[in-house]
C-alpha positions in Angstrom: 9.2 19.6 7.3 10.1 17.9 10.6 13.8 18.7 10.3 13.0 22.4 9.6 10.8 22.8 12.6 12.7 20.7 15.0 16.5 20.8 15.2 16.8 18.3 18.0 18.9 15.2 17.1 17.4 11.8 17.0 18.4 9.2 19.5 21.8 7.5 18.9 22.6 4.4 21.1 26.3 5.2 20.7 25.7 8.6 22.2 22.7 8.3 24.6 22.7 11.9 25.8 23.1 13.6 22.5 19.4 13.7 21.9 18.7 16.2 24.6 17.5 19.4 23.0 19.7 22.5 23.5 16.7 24.8 23.1 13.1 24.2 24.2 11.7 22.2 21.3 8.5 20.3 21.8 9.5 17.4 19.5 12.9 17.1 21.2 11.3 17.2 24.7 8.9 14.5 23.9 11.7 12.4 22.3 13.8 12.8 25.4 10.9 11.7 27.7 10.4 8.6 25.5 14.1 7.7 25.6 14.1 7.8 29.4 10.9 5.7 29.5 12.5 3.0 27.3 15.9 3.1 28.9 15.3 0.6 31.7 12.8 -1.9 32.9 12.4 0.1 36.2 11.3 3.2 34.3 9.0 1.2 32.1 7.3 -0.1 35.3 7.0 3.5 36.6 5.3 4.6 33.4 2.9 1.6 33.6 2.1 2.5 37.2 1.3 6.1 36.3 -1.1 5.0 33.6 -2.9 2.5 35.9 -3.4 5.4 38.4 -5.4 7.1 35.6 -7.4 3.9 34.9 -5.7 3.5 31.5 -4.6 0.3 29.8 -0.8 0.6 29.8 0.9 1.3 26.5 4.5 1.9 25.8 5.7 5.2 24.3 7.0 5.1 20.8 10.5 6.3 19.8 10.9 7.8 16.4 13.8 7.2 14.0 15.4 9.5 11.4 14.7 7.4 8.3 10.9 7.2 9.0 9.1 10.5 9.2 5.9 8.7 10.1 7.5 7.4 13.3 7.8 11.0 14.5 4.0 11.4 13.9 3.3 8.2 15.8 5.6 9.2 18.7 3.9 12.6 19.1 0.4 11.0 18.7 1.0 8.5 21.4 2.4 11.1 23.8 -0.4 13.5 23.1 -2.9 10.7 23.8 -1.4 10.1 27.2 -0.7 13.8 27.9 -3.9 14.5 29.9 -6.7 12.2 30.9 -9.8 12.8 33.0 -9.6 11.4 36.5 -12.6 9.1 37.0 -12.6 9.4 40.8 -12.9 13.1 40.7 -16.0 12.9 38.4 -17.8 10.9 41.1 -17.4 13.9 43.4 -18.7 16.3 40.7 -15.2 17.9 40.5 -13.7 16.6 37.2 -10.0 17.1 37.1 -7.3 16.0 34.6 -4.4 13.8 35.3 -1.2 14.8 33.6 0.3 11.4 32.7 3.4 12.6 30.9 4.3 15.3 33.4 3.5 13.0 36.3 5.9 10.5 34.9 8.6 13.1 34.6 8.1 14.0 38.3 8.4 10.3 39.3 11.6 9.6 37.5 13.1 13.0 38.7 13.4 11.6 42.2 15.5 8.7 41.0 18.3 11.2 40.4 20.6 11.7 43.3 22.3 14.9 42.1 20.2 18.1 42.3 21.6 19.2 38.9 20.4 16.0 37.3 17.0 16.4 38.9 16.7 19.9 37.5 17.5 18.5 34.0 14.8 15.9 34.2 12.3 18.4 35.6 13.0 20.7 32.7 11.6 18.1 30.3 8.0 18.8 31.5 6.0 20.5 28.8 3.9 23.5 29.5 0.3 24.0 28.3 1.4 26.2 25.3 4.0 23.6 24.3 1.4 20.8 24.3 -0.9 23.0 22.2 1.9 23.4 19.7 2.4 19.6 19.7 -1.3 19.3 18.8 -1.0 21.8 15.9 2.1 20.0 14.6 0.3 16.7 14.8 -2.6 18.2 12.7 -0.1 19.2 10.0 1.6 15.8 10.0 -1.8 14.2 9.9 -2.3 15.5 6.4 0.9 13.8 5.3 -0.1 10.6 7.0 -3.4 10.6 5.2 -1.7 11.1 1.9 0.8 8.3 2.6 -1.9 5.9 3.7 -3.9 6.6 0.5 -1.2 5.1 -1.8 0.5 2.6 0.5 -1.7 -0.4 -0.1 -0.1 -3.8 -0.8 -3.2 -5.7 -2.0 -5.1 -3.3 -4.2 -4.0 -0.8 -6.9 -2.9 2.5 -5.4 -0.7 4.2 -8.0 -3.6 6.1 -9.4 -3.9 8.0 -6.0 -0.3 9.2 -6.1 -0.9 12.5 -8.0 -4.2 13.4 -6.3 -2.6 12.7 -2.8 0.4 15.0 -3.5 -1.9 17.7 -4.8 -4.2 17.5 -1.8 -1.2 17.6 0.6 0.3 20.6 -1.1 -3.0 22.5 -1.0 -3.5 21.7 2.7 0.0 22.8 3.7 0.2 25.9 1.5 -3.2 27.1 2.6 -2.3 26.8 6.3 1.0 28.7 5.8 -1.0 31.9 5.4 -3.0 31.5 8.6 -1.9 33.2 11.8 -2.7 30.0 13.8 0.3 28.3 12.2 2.7 31.3 12.2 5.4 29.2 14.1 5.2 26.6 11.4 5.6 28.8 8.3 9.2 27.9 7.5 8.4 24.2 8.0 5.3 24.4 5.8 7.2 26.1 3.1 10.0 23.5 3.2 7.4 20.8 3.1 5.7 22.3 0.0 9.1 22.5 -1.7 9.7 18.8 -1.0 6.3 18.0 -2.4 7.0 20.0 -5.5 10.1 17.9 -6.0 8.2 14.7 -5.8 5.4 16.1 -8.0 8.0 16.9 -10.7 9.3 13.4 -10.6 5.9 12.0 -11.6 6.5 13.5 -15.1 9.5 11.1 -15.5 7.1 8.2 -16.2 3.6 8.1 -17.7 2.6 5.4 -15.2 0.9 7.9 -12.8 -1.3 9.5 -15.4 -2.2 6.2 -17.2 -3.1 4.5 -13.9 -5.5 7.4 -13.2 -7.1 7.0 -16.6 -7.4 3.3 -16.0 -9.7 4.0 -13.0 -13.1 3.4 -14.6 -14.8 5.5 -11.9 -12.8 8.6 -12.8 -11.1 8.2 -16.3 -10.3 11.8 -17.2 -12.4 13.3 -14.5 -9.6 14.5 -12.2 -7.8 16.2 -15.0 -10.9 17.9 -16.4 -11.7 19.2 -12.9 -8.3 20.4 -11.7 -6.0 20.8 -14.7 -5.8 23.5 -17.4 -7.0 22.8 -20.9 -3.4 22.7 -22.3 -2.4 20.1 -19.7 -5.5 18.1 -20.4 -4.5 17.9 -24.0 -1.1 16.7 -23.0 -2.6 14.0 -20.9 -4.8 12.7 -23.7 -1.8 12.8 -26.1 0.3 10.8 -23.6 -2.4 8.2 -23.0 -3.0 8.0 -26.8 0.6 7.3 -27.6 0.7 4.5 -25.0 -2.5 3.0 -26.3 -1.3 3.0 -29.9 2.0 1.4 -28.9 0.2 -1.3 -27.0 -2.3 -1.9 -29.8 0.5 -2.3 -32.3 2.2 -4.7 -30.0 -0.9 -6.8 -29.6 -2.2 -6.6 -33.2 1.1 -6.5 -35.1 2.6 -3.8 -37.3 0.2 -4.5 -40.1 -3.1 -4.6 -38.3 -6.2 -5.3 -40.3 -8.7 -2.5 -41.0 -11.6 -4.5 -39.5 -13.3 -5.6 -42.8 -16.3 -7.0 -40.8 -17.1 -3.5 -39.5 -17.0 -2.1 -43.0 -19.3 -4.7 -44.4 -21.7 -4.0 -41.5 -21.7 -0.3 -42.4 -22.4 -1.0 -46.1 -25.2 -3.4 -45.1 -26.8 -0.7 -43.0 -26.7 1.7 -45.9 -28.4 -0.8 -48.2 -31.1 -1.6 -45.6 -31.9 2.1 -45.1 -32.3 2.5 -48.9 -34.8 -0.4 -49.0 -36.7 0.8 -46.0 -39.7 3.1 -46.2 -39.4 4.2 -42.6 -38.2 7.8 -42.4 -38.0 7.8 -38.6 -34.6 6.2 -38.5 -32.6 9.3 -37.6 -31.2 7.6 -34.4 -29.9 4.7 -36.4 -28.4 7.0 -39.0 -26.6 9.0 -36.2 -25.4 5.8 -34.5 -24.0 4.5 -37.8 -22.3 7.8 -38.4 -20.7 7.7 -35.0 -19.5 4.2 -35.6 -18.1 5.2 -39.0 -16.2 8.1 -37.4 -14.7 5.9 -34.8 -13.6 3.3 -37.3 -11.0 5.5 -39.1 -9.1 3.2 -41.5 -5.9 5.0 -40.7 -6.4 4.6 -36.9 -7.8 1.2 -36.3 -7.0 1.6 -32.6 -9.2 4.7 -32.2 -12.5 2.8 -31.8 -11.7 1.1 -28.5 -9.7 4.2 -27.3 -12.6 6.6 -27.7 -15.3 4.2 -26.6 -13.7 3.9 -23.2 -12.9 7.6 -22.7 -16.1 9.0 -24.2 -18.5 6.8 -22.3 -19.7 7.9 -18.8 -17.7 6.8 -15.8 -18.4 3.3 -14.6 -19.6 2.0 -11.3 -17.6 -0.8 -9.7 -19.8 -3.1 -7.6 -19.3 -3.2 -3.9 -16.5 -5.6 -2.9 -14.9 -5.4 -6.3 -11.5 -4.0 -7.0 -10.3 -2.4 -10.2 -8.5 -5.6 -11.1 -11.7 -7.6 -10.9 -13.6 -5.0 -13.0 -11.0 -5.1 -15.7 -11.0 -8.9 -15.6 -14.8 -8.9 -16.3 -14.4 -6.3 -19.1 -11.4 -7.7 -20.8 -13.5 -8.7 -23.9 -14.9 -5.2 -24.2 -11.6 -3.3 -23.9 -8.8 -5.8 -24.7 -6.1 -3.2 -25.2 -7.1 -1.2 -22.1 -7.2 -4.4 -20.1 -3.7 -5.2 -21.2 -2.5 -1.8 -20.0 -4.3 -2.2 -16.7 -2.7 -5.6 -16.2 0.8 -4.0 -16.4 0.3 -0.5 -14.9 -2.2 -1.2 -12.0 0.2 -3.7 -10.5 2.8 -1.0 -9.9 3.1 0.1 -6.2 3.1 3.8 -5.4 5.1 3.2 -2.2 8.3 1.3 -1.5 7.4 0.5 2.1 6.4 -3.1 1.3 9.6 -3.6 -0.7 11.7 -2.3 2.2 9.8 -4.6 4.5 10.6 -7.5 2.3 14.2 -6.5 2.2 14.3 -6.4 6.0 12.6 -9.8 6.1 15.4 -11.1 3.8 17.9 -10.2 6.5 16.1 -12.6 8.8 16.0 -15.4 6.2 19.7 -15.0 5.4 21.1 -15.3 8.9 24.7 -16.2 9.7 23.6 -19.8 10.0 22.1 -19.7 6.5 24.5 -17.4 4.7 25.2 -19.8 1.8 21.6 -19.7 0.4 21.4 -19.0 -3.3 19.2 -16.3 -4.7 16.6 -18.6 -6.1 16.1 -20.3 -2.7 15.8 -17.0 -0.9 13.3 -15.7 -3.5 11.2 -18.9 -3.0 11.3 -18.6 0.8 10.3 -15.0 0.7 7.5 -15.7 -1.7 6.3 -18.6 0.4 6.5 -16.4 3.6 4.5 -13.7 1.9 1.9 -16.1 0.6 1.4 -17.6 4.1 1.1 -14.3 5.9 -1.3 -12.7 3.4 -3.4 -15.9 3.1 -2.7 -16.2 -0.6 -2.4 -20.0 -0.5 -5.9 -21.0 -1.5 -5.1 -24.5 -2.9 -5.9 -27.4 -0.6 -3.0 -29.7 0.2 -2.9 -33.0 -1.6 -3.9 -36.3 0.1 -1.5 -38.0 2.5 -1.4 -41.2 4.5 -1.2 -39.1 7.7 -4.4 -37.1 7.1 -6.5 -39.8 5.5 -5.1 -43.0 7.0 -4.6 -46.2 5.2 -7.6 -47.3 3.1 -9.0 -50.6 4.0 -9.0 -53.3 1.4 -12.6 -53.8 0.1 -11.8 -57.1 -1.6 -12.1 -55.7 -5.1 -9.3 -55.6 -7.6 -8.0 -52.1 -7.8 -6.7 -50.9 -11.1 -3.0 -50.9 -11.2 -0.8 -48.3 -12.8 1.8 -50.0 -14.8 4.1 -47.0 -14.5 3.4 -46.4 -10.7 4.5 -47.9 -7.5 2.2 -51.0 -7.8 4.2 -52.3 -10.7 7.4 -52.1 -8.7 5.9 -54.0 -5.8 4.5 -56.7 -8.1 7.8 -57.1 -9.9 9.6 -57.3 -6.6 7.3 -60.0 -5.3 7.6 -62.0 -8.5 11.3 -61.7 -8.4 11.3 -63.0 -4.8 9.1 -65.9 -5.8 11.5 -66.8 -8.6 14.5 -66.7 -6.3 12.7 -68.9 -3.8 12.0 -71.4 -6.6 15.6 -71.5 -7.7 16.8 -72.0 -4.1 14.4 -74.9 -3.7 15.7 -76.5 -7.0 19.3 -76.1 -5.8 18.6 -77.7 -2.5 17.0 -80.7 -4.3 
């Protein structure tokens, strides 16, 4: 979507001037201003001074990169925030005015140029009111993509189940806005973005993990599919989940799973008790037993747990709990479902954290530590992650530094024959024997 709307090249340090837009492009203009602000410490100081004049806490502008679409969103968002601010001093005189931070900065750095032609080039970077309005509209469109990305980019809680709903919501938001006159300049970009979403959406059919993770959400189960998908597709979803469930049940129970003889005995006992009972108002018990008998198909021993979870109403997860905690508490009720949750809810929907770990690996394997083996690097990365995410909950063991030497209380401490005490005692005994031998030799 960004590349369709904006043809301006990204900043390349090997060609510093190649990023200047040939045509007036709002994204390219903002990018050019950001590059100039970050090009020298003097220009950074000018930008800081401009912000302080507007009584703002100084922040640096953000430069985007080609491989991170969200960086373009952040760049435009930061620039739009500093585009125009209300001047406090004018409000005091009952004449509120607005201070154009970005355009004021362009005017300040324009006078640094000695050549008139260069001054005109810098001056041409100032954005008009209409261009800033288009920046705001483009930010609104990118904001939908940012919300979708943030929905399934968690590193600490399950997020794969949000993948399909997020893509569907983003596609609906962009496709609906493509028909509005307000976004007529973005029609081509919106259509290109929807095509890209369609490609990602088709890829979700390559693996059943997306569908199964949604079913494993006890707050929804099949709710999303029943609400938004056609009946034929709903049947495909149930068939897909059923196949995965049967496969996992067979793996856990074995190829020749028992047919639950205790349940059969219980059903027969219930029939005998009803025959001996004179109470004719046991219709509910009859119906309950009939439902249990239907669930306990001898040819499908897995069907009972499968249908109990799907047919019961959606669950409520207590506040502060995650889905992992809920499945941990209900593992005895749904052992096969819990086994699937253990494997599928751990999958990440986004590779951002993996890419971040890869980048951190480059810091660990520096040119001074380029002979580290894979197991050592893996251990270092795991330890670094555990420290930064506060996953180390085990208290460190006792040490002489933290506790100090214990004073001798005069009692005989128990000695470990296999420990250090035995070595010290043996060494002292050996020294005593050597001293005795030396004394005998002297005599």
